[in-house]
BALO-844713 format. One record per atom (N, C-alpha, C): residue in three letters; x, y, z. Coordinates in steps of 0.02 Angstrom, whole numbers, plus 50000, padded with zeros to 5 digits. Example, Ala and Ser with C-alpha at 12.3 -4.5 7.8 and 13.67 -1.06 7.14 Angstrom:
ALA506604971650390 ALA506154977550390 ALA506604983550390 SER506424988850354 SER506844994750357 SER506455000250394 
This chain:
UNK494814989850822 UNK495004985550789 UNK495194986450717 UNK495834984950700 UNK496104986750625 UNK496214980550584 UNK495974981850539 UNK495814976450486 UNK496144977350425 UNK496774973850409 UNK497134975750338 UNK496714973050284 UNK496564977950228 UNK496244974750165 UNK496684975350108 UNK496764971850063 UNK497204973350019 UNK496864979649972 UNK497454983549956 UNK497164990149910 UNK497634987749844 UNK497374991149803 UNK497584991349733 UNK498324992549724 UNK498714987549715 UNK499504988149723 UNK499644994249667 UNK499384994849623 UNK499655001049572 UNK499605007249598 UNK499165009349643 UNK499175016049655 UNK499645018349692 UNK499855015249733 UNK500565017549781 UNK501085016449754 UNK501255011149718 UNK501815008949679 UNK501955014449618 UNK501425016349600 UNK501465022849544 UNK501715027849554 UNK501315029849616 UNK501565036449648 UNK502145037449675 UNK502395030649696 UNK503125031549729 UNK503795031749668 UNK503525026049614 UNK503915027249559 UNK504075033649532 UNK503345036749530 UNK503325044649490 UNK503825048949538 UNK503745048849602 UNK504095052949641 UNK504725052049643 UNK505045046149614 UNK505765044049608 UNK505905046149529 UNK505445049349497 UNK505555050549431 UNK505835044649382 UNK505535038349396 UNK505675032849358 UNK505255030649304 UNK505425027249258 UNK504935024849201 UNK504875016749232 UNK504465013849211 UNK504325006449219 UNK504915003349205 UNK505235004349163 UNK505925001749134 UNK506485001749185 UNK506555007649205 UNK507055008849254 UNK506915005249307 UNK506295006449340 UNK506055002549409 UNK506234995649399 UNK505934992049335 UNK506104985049324 UNK507014983749333 UNK507304987649303 UNK507984986949313 UNK508404986649370 UNK508194993049409 UNK508274992349489 UNK508244986349515 UNK507424983949509 UNK507314978649548 UNK507574970949536 UNK507764970749464 UNK507844965949432 UNK507134962149416 UNK506764964549384 UNK506084961549389 UNK506124962249290 UNK505504959149282 UNK505314960849211 UNK504904966749205 UNK504964972249156 UNK504664977449136 UNK503924976049135 UNK503734970149102 UNK503154968249077 UNK502734967049153 UNK503084962949194 UNK502884963049260 UNK502494968349303 UNK502994972849297 UNK502844981149313 UNK502274984449293 UNK502184982649224 UNK501604986249194 UNK501004982849216 UNK501024976349210 UNK500444972249220 UNK500084973649310 UNK500694974149336 UNK500564976049406 UNK500104983249421 UNK500554987849377 UNK500164995149389 UNK499514993949358 UNK499454991449312 UNK498624990449274 UNK498264987049299 UNK498464984049358 UNK497944979649398 UNK497774971649373 UNK498104970349324 UNK498094963349291 UNK498444957449333 UNK499034959949363 UNK499374953849409 UNK499534956849482 UNK499784952349525 UNK499794954849584 UNK500724950749590 UNK500974955449636 UNK501634952949656 UNK501604947449704 UNK502134942849713 UNK502264937849763 UNK502434940849820 UNK502524937449855 UNK502714940249937 UNK503414941149943 UNK503794938049901 UNK504604940949902 UNK504714946349864 UNK504324947749809 UNK504354955349767 UNK503994959149800 UNK503564958949839 UNK503214963349875 UNK503724966649931 UNK504104962249966 UNK504524963350023 UNK505134967549974 UNK505274965849928 UNK505844967249881 UNK505694976249866 UNK505114975849856 UNK504844983749819 UNK504844987349872 UNK504554983949924 UNK504414988349991 UNK504964992350016 UNK505574987950018 UNK506284989450041 UNK506644993449994 UNK506554993249923 UNK506694997349881 UNK506465005449906 UNK505865006649912 UNK505635013349919 UNK505495014650002 UNK505835010350040 UNK506025012350128 UNK505385013850144 UNK504895009050122 UNK504245009550154 UNK503925002750169 UNK503535000350224 UNK503264994450235 UNK502964992050194 UNK502854985150176 UNK502354982150147 UNK501814983250155 UNK501514984450215 UNK500854985150240 UNK500514992850201 UNK501064997950216 UNK500965002850181 UNK500795003950093 UNK501304999450065 UNK501294999749998 UNK500714993949965 UNK500534989249993 UNK500054984349979 UNK499284983150004 UNK499354988150084 UNK498624986850100 UNK498464993250121 UNK497824993750127 UNK497515000050154 UNK497284998750232 UNK497305002750271 UNK497075001950340 UNK496335003550357 UNK495934999350374 UNK495205000750384 UNK495134998350462 UNK494725004350487 UNK494615004350556 UNK493985002450551 UNK493624998250601 UNK493014994650610 UNK492505000550628 UNK491985000050603 UNK491595007850603 UNK491355007550686 UNK491254999050704 UNK491035000650768 UNK491445003350817 UNK492195002450812 UNK492635004550841 UNK492635012050834 UNK492505017350795 UNK492525022550772 UNK491865025250821 UNK491235021050818 UNK490735025550856 UNK490865023250917 UNK491175018450943 UNK491295017051020 UNK491615022951046 UNK492175026251008 UNK492745030951018 UNK492255036451020 UNK491795038050991 UNK491555045350987 UNK491055044951040 UNK490755038851051 UNK490115037251122 UNK490635038851177 UNK491235035351182 UNK491755037051243 UNK491875044351260 UNK492085048751193 UNK492295054951187 UNK491715059451222 UNK491045057851207 UNK490525062851213 UNK490425062351299 UNK490445054751324 UNK490225052451384 UNK490865057351434 UNK491475056951414 UNK492055060751440 UNK491905067151445 UNK491645070951385 UNK491515078751386 UNK490825079451445 UNK490485074751454 UNK490015076351491 UNK490085076051562 UNK490655071851583 UNK490795070351651 UNK491175076651681 
């Protein structure tokens, strides 16, 4: 089972912005957003709404899930897979 857990928006957005060599001001201009909003999100003070999440993900050519969520695999599923693999190896 895969559970989507919201991650800190700032982590991946900062990384992608820097990879493109953009300042917050330049990114804000590209996305037609307020630079102060970019700054607040990057500092973890605010969160983008759904429409802006889609806009930003499209700009960086990544999925919304990649940009704003972390994938967590349920620990019990990991354990079940390990047991299954051990069982298969013994068969």
